[in-house]
N, C-alpha and C positions, 0 to 999 in steps of 0.2 A: 589450904594455907590461911593465914590469919589476916590477909589483906583487907577484908571487907567486914570485919567484925567490930561492931561498936561496943564501947565500954558501958553503955547504959543498960546494964542487965536488969535493972529494976523494972523496966518497961515490959519485960517478958512475962511478968506475973500479973500484969494488968488486964482487965477486961475479960476474964474467963467466966462470963455470965452463963448461968445454967440455961437460960432461954436459948442462947445461941447453940449450945450443945444439943438440946432437945430438938432444935429445928433442923439439925444436920441429917442427911440421909444415913440410913443404917448401913454399916459395912457388911458386904456379902462375904461371909466366912467360907473357907473351903475352896473358893475360886482362886485361880492363879493370880498372884499380886501384879499390879502394874509396876513394871521395872523401869525405874527412872535413873538415868545416868548423870553423873557429875564428875568434873575433873578439878583437882586442886590448882590447876593452872589459872582458873578463874575463880572458882568458888571455894571458900574455906571448908576444911574438913572438921571444923570445930564441932564437937559432939552436941553441944547445946543447940546450935543452929540447925544441924541436921535432924535432931530429934523434933524440934519445933516445926520444921518444914514437913517432915513425915506426918506428924500429928495433924497439921492443917490440911494437907492434901488428902489424907484418908477421910477426914471428916467432911471435906468439901466435895469429894467425888463419890463417897460411899464405897470406895474400893480399898482393899489392902494395898499398900505401897511398899516396895522394896527399893531403897536407895542404894545405888551401886557406884562406887567411886573408883577412878583409875588415875594414874599419874599423868597421862598425856592425852591430847586431843585425838591422836591417831587411834589409840586403844578404844576410846569411847565411840568415835565415829565408826570404826570397824564393827563394833558390837551392835551399833544402831542399824547399820546397813544389813548385817546378817540376821537381824531380828532377834538378837540376844537381849536387846533393850526395846521397850515400847516407845520411849521418848528420852531425850537427853538435852541438857543445857550445854551447847557446844559454842563454836565461834563462827563468825561470818565467813571466814576463809574455807573451812571444810564444808560449810553449808552450801556455798556457791560451787565448790569443786565437785560436789556430789548432788547437784541440783536435780538431776533426773531421778534420783533415788530417795530424796528427802523432801518433806513438806514442812511448812512453817506452822508452829503451834501458837507461840506467843513471843513477844519481844519486850524486854524491860524498858521502862521509862525512867530516865534519870534527868533531874533538873528540868522537867517539863517536856522532854523530847526522847524518842527512842534512838538516841544518837550518842556517840562518844568519840574520842580522839585517841590517836597514838602520840606519845611523847618521845622525843629523843632527849636523853638526859646525860649530863656529865657531872663531874665533881663540883661542889659548890664554889670553889675558888677559881675555877678554870674560865679563861676568857675564850669562849667559843660561841658564835652566833648563828652559824649555818652548818648544814650537813657537811659541806666541803671542809670545814675546820676540823673534822673528826678523822680525816684521812690518816691511815697508818695506826689507828687505835687498836687496842684489844677491846672488842665490843661484845656486850652480853645481849643475847636474844632470850626470849622466854620459852618459845616452843616453835618448832618448824612449821606447825599448822596454825599458828596464831596470826591473826590479821594485824593487831596492834604491836605484837611482840616479834614480828618478823616481816610479813608481807609488805607493810607500808614502807619500811626502810628499804627493802629489796627493790620495790617499784621506784622509789625515789632515786636509787642508785642506777636503775635502768635508764632513767631520764638523763643521767650523766654519762651514759654509755659505758657503765661498769657494773660490777656486782659485788656482793659482800666479800668473797674470797680475794678479789683483786684490790678492793678499796681499803679494807681493814687488814692489819697485820695478822690478826687472829680473831676468831669468833668462837663462842660457845653458847650452849643453851642451859638455862638455869631451871627450867620447868616450874616457873612460878614468878609472877610479876614482882612480888615482894623480894624475891631472891635477886632479880635484876637490880632493884634499887639498892639492896644490901651490897651487891658486887661492886657497883659503881661507888657507893659511899665509902667502902672500905679500901678501895684502890685495887681490888682484884680485876676489875675492868675499868677502862678509861672512859667508856661511854656505854649507853644501853638503849634498847627499844622497849617501851613499857606502855601498858594500858593506862590511858589518862584518867579514866574513872577510878581505877585502883590507886593511882598516884594521888588524886585529890582526896579520896577517902582516907588514905594513910597520912595525908597532910594534917588531918584532924585527929586520927587515932594513934599515929606513931610519928609525931612531928620531929622528934630527935633524929630518927633515921632519915626521913625525907629531907631535913635541913642539911644533910651532908651532901646533897645533890642539888642541881638546878636544871631547869628545862631549857634546852637549846632550841628546840623547834616543836611546834604542834602541827599535826596533820589537819586536813579538812575533816569535817564531821562525817562520820560513817555509821552504818547500821550497827546497833548494839548487839553483842553476842546473843543469838536467839535460842529458843527452845524448839527442837525439831523432832520429827517422828518419821518412820518409814512412809513413803508416799502411799503405799498400799493400805495403810492404817489411818490415813488422814481423816476419814469420815466415820471411823468406828465410834461406837458409844463411849468407849473408854477414853479416847483422845478428845472427843468433844467435851466430855466431863472435865478432863484435865485442863483444856483451854479455858473453860468457864471458871474453874477454880483459880487459875492464875489471874484472869482479868477481873475477878471479883475480890481479890485480896484486900483491897483498901476498905471494903465494907465489913471486914471481919476482924475481931480483936487479935486472934492468933496470926492472921495474915498480915495485919499491920505490924505486929511484933517482928515477924520475919523481915518485912520490908525495912523496918527501922534498923535491924542488924545489918542489912545489906546497903543501907543508905539509898534505897531506890524509892521512887514515887509510886510505882505500881507496874503493871504489865498491860499491854494492849495486843490485839490480834495481829496487827502488823500486816505489811504487804511485802511480797518477795522482791519487788523492785527497789525496796529500801537498800538492798545489797548490790545493786547494779554498779556502784563505784568500786566495790571490791572485785567484781568480775573484770572491770576495766584494768585494775592493777594487776590482776592475775595474767591478763593478756600481755602485759608489758614484760613479765618475767618468763613467759613461755607457756602459759595456759594452765590447764587443770592438773591437780595432783591426783585426781581420782583415776 
């Protein structure tokens, strides 16, 4: 999806210094490529971004990289657990739900921290100040395995001794945070649950769409959607090289170009306990999905 794509394309052509290219490790040809999964629920499928990310990762790791995209978190998580993927950019919800099978590779840093929020949104002209004001709405979620686009709202409703089917008159999944904003802005939904990072980026890149909505409620700060790998591969040379590539992005011209498109500060190794609040919310709605 185009949620997180900046319009400043000219920056993508900057800094391709020959010295940087010569300093990169040589790609080992003939070996199985590193299979890296992405989902448009979070990351854009924009061809320019994907091409730039692939180029950077191959040069930084010295490995051929194959980017694999799917529509939902469930598809990507299943492929990761079954070792059809070597690593993937997923969400904190499936990461915690499958904690015994997945290991942390890296976590994005946004506005100085590896954290983001979930937003409850409604149409711009609506007078609603709390979740309780949305009772009886047609409500748009992004993905059933999304932390910001489903779990946060479901857990908040559990605190009210109810759940989405009983609180809202109708719910549906859009499979994209931009699609949640569009659904609310056009009146297809009366309210929605959306990734606050995506919403804030779109406030800059697609202001006309975001201005048709307003934020009703912001969640607590939560661990940003992480990059994960099968736990059995966490110490493999390929995954260690991948982690280093992500945490070193700010020191590379191509890496900085990708970060600029994503509006991220960078990546850090992160800690699993960053996602403990997500585990607590999962317990409220009945535990693991795995």
